[in-house]
N, C-alpha and C positions, 0 to 999 in steps of 0.2 A: 849224284846219283843216291835215292835214300832208297833202301830194300827192307820190307817187311814183311816176316813169314805169317800165315794163318793158319795153324793145324787143325785140318775138320776132327769134329767131334764124333761124330758118329762114323764119315767117309772115311777118317784116316788118312786123308791125303790133304796135302798142302798148296794153299793159296797164296800168292806174292802180290802184294801191293807195292810198284814202284813209280817212284816221281824223279823229275828230273832236276827236284830242288826250286823251281818255277813256276810250280801249281799245276803242269802237267804230267799225269799218270797213264799207268797200264796194269792191266792186272793177268797173272798168269793162271789160269786153271781155276772152277770154280765149284770143287768137290761138294762144297755144301755152302748153303749163303751165311756169310759171317757177319753179324750184328758187329764186332768191335772194327771188321774192316770198314764199312759202310760209316761207322761213324767216324773212324779218320778221315774218309774223303769227306765229310761233310764238315766238319770240327776245322779241318785244315784249307777248306775250301778250294779242292783239287776237282780239277776236270780230268774225267777219265777217257782218254784216248780210245782205247782198246780195251777189250777181253780176248785175250788170247788163249785157245786151247791146244793143249800140246797133244791131245788125242781125245777119241770119245767115249772112253768109257764109264759108266755110270758113277764113278766115285773121283771123277773131275768135271762134271758138268750139271750137278745137283742144283748150283746156285746160280746157272748162267741167266735163266731166263727171268730171274727178278733183279739180278743185277743190272741187265740190260733196259729193263723198266723204269729203273731206280734212276740211273746215272744218263741223262739225257745226253744223246751225241755220241755215248758208248757206241762203237760196232764190233759185231762176232767177227773173229778170224780163226782160221784153222788152216791143218793141212789138206789140200785138194785130194788127195789120196784115201782121206780120211771121212770122206762125203757118205758111202755105204754102211758106216759104223755110227757117224752121228745120227743119222736120220732114221736109222730101224731100231727102236727098243730091244730086238732080239738078237741084234748083234753089240749092242753096248751094254748092256744085263742092266739098263736102268730100270725094270722093273724089281729086279731082286737087290739091287745095292741102294738106289736112291729109293723105294718104294713107290714105283710109280713110273709109269713107262715116257720116257722122256725125246723129243726127237726135235733136232736143231738143223737150221741152214744158216750156217754164217752166210755175212753179207761178202767177206772177202776171201778167196780161197787162194792158200798160199802154195808157194813151189820153194824147193831147194835155190838159194841165191836171192831171193825176193828179199826186199827191205821196208819195214815200217818207219814210220817217223812219229814220235810222241815227244810233243815242245821239240828241247834240243838233243833228245837222246835219238839215236840210228837204232833200230832191231834187225840184226840180222837172223835169216829165218835158215835153220838147218832141218834139212829132211832125214829123219833118222828112221824107219821103219823098222819092224823087227818084232817090236812090244806090240803094234799094230799098224797095219798096211798105208797109213799115213800120219803115221807120228812124225811131230817137228821136236826142234828143239828153238831156243830164242837165245843167241846172243845180244846183250847190250854191255857195252864197254868190256868190263875183264870179267861180268857175270854171265855164266851159261843155266837158262832156267832149262830143264830137260827134262820132264815128265818123269813118265818111268823107262826112258831108256837106260840111264846109268844111276846107279844109286851110292851111296858112300860103301864100299864093301862088295856090291852085288849088282846084281843088272836084274832089268823087268822080266817078269813072267811071258812064259812063249807059247801058251798052250788054248787062249783066247783064241777068237775067230779074226784069221789075218795075222796071225804071231809065224816066227820062226825064228831059232834062236841062229841059225847062222846067217841070217840076213841082219838080227839084230847086233851078231858080234860085229860084222863087219860095217855097221853103221857107226858103231862106236870107235873101232879101230881106223877106219878112216875119215871120220868127221869129226869126232871129237877130241880124237888123240894126236890131232895134226895142231889143236889150238895151244897157245902159250902154256906151260905149268902152272904157272899160276892164276891162270883160270879159275875162278870160284866158282863151282859147281851146287848148283842149287835144286834138288832132286822132287819130285812129288812125292815121294812118304820119306820120313827120317830126318837125319841132318844132312849138315852141309859138307862140302869136301874141296879136293883141287883137283884138276886135271892131274897134275905132277904124281899125287899121292895116290890116285887111281891107275896111275899106269905101271907105278911101281907095287902097288899092294893088293889090288882088285884080283881076287885069286881066280877069277875067268880068264884071267890074261897073263900071260908070262911066257 
């Protein structure tokens, strides 16, 4: 499995291009359209099976429509409980963040425990509400793509529509901190970490 991170210049959000080593790939989050990401897909002749949105805020969805147009066969997936955010620009703040109102309807609505396949990879879906009502994380082998649920040394904000600090802390404790310590954490902003490090050092827990 190959993982590449593309940091948004304007959105400040991380997008991830992940492939199975045999030409099938998926993308996690699309804060803005990344020409380098698209170039990597074309140059390596990758087939993008999925664009998975960890949540629907404007800084994670700005490039979604263009990726879906460019990558034939790519399907959009997101948490089922995130639909009110994804479809309503007043709840996803896309006008302020992305510079235009965005409304998205995923082709696949995901729930806790669901699984997707991307070539030889199995993508396990963990529902982790709190930052947003339908936030999800994606676990592929030992890599956790967690959007704005968990950061290196911090957690996602909870003052936006549908946010709850109590719910977010419970999601992290019950869903993420039960994963093996060596699980690699790839967040929606800033750098990566591991579950073991965050369990011991994240100031929101202890």
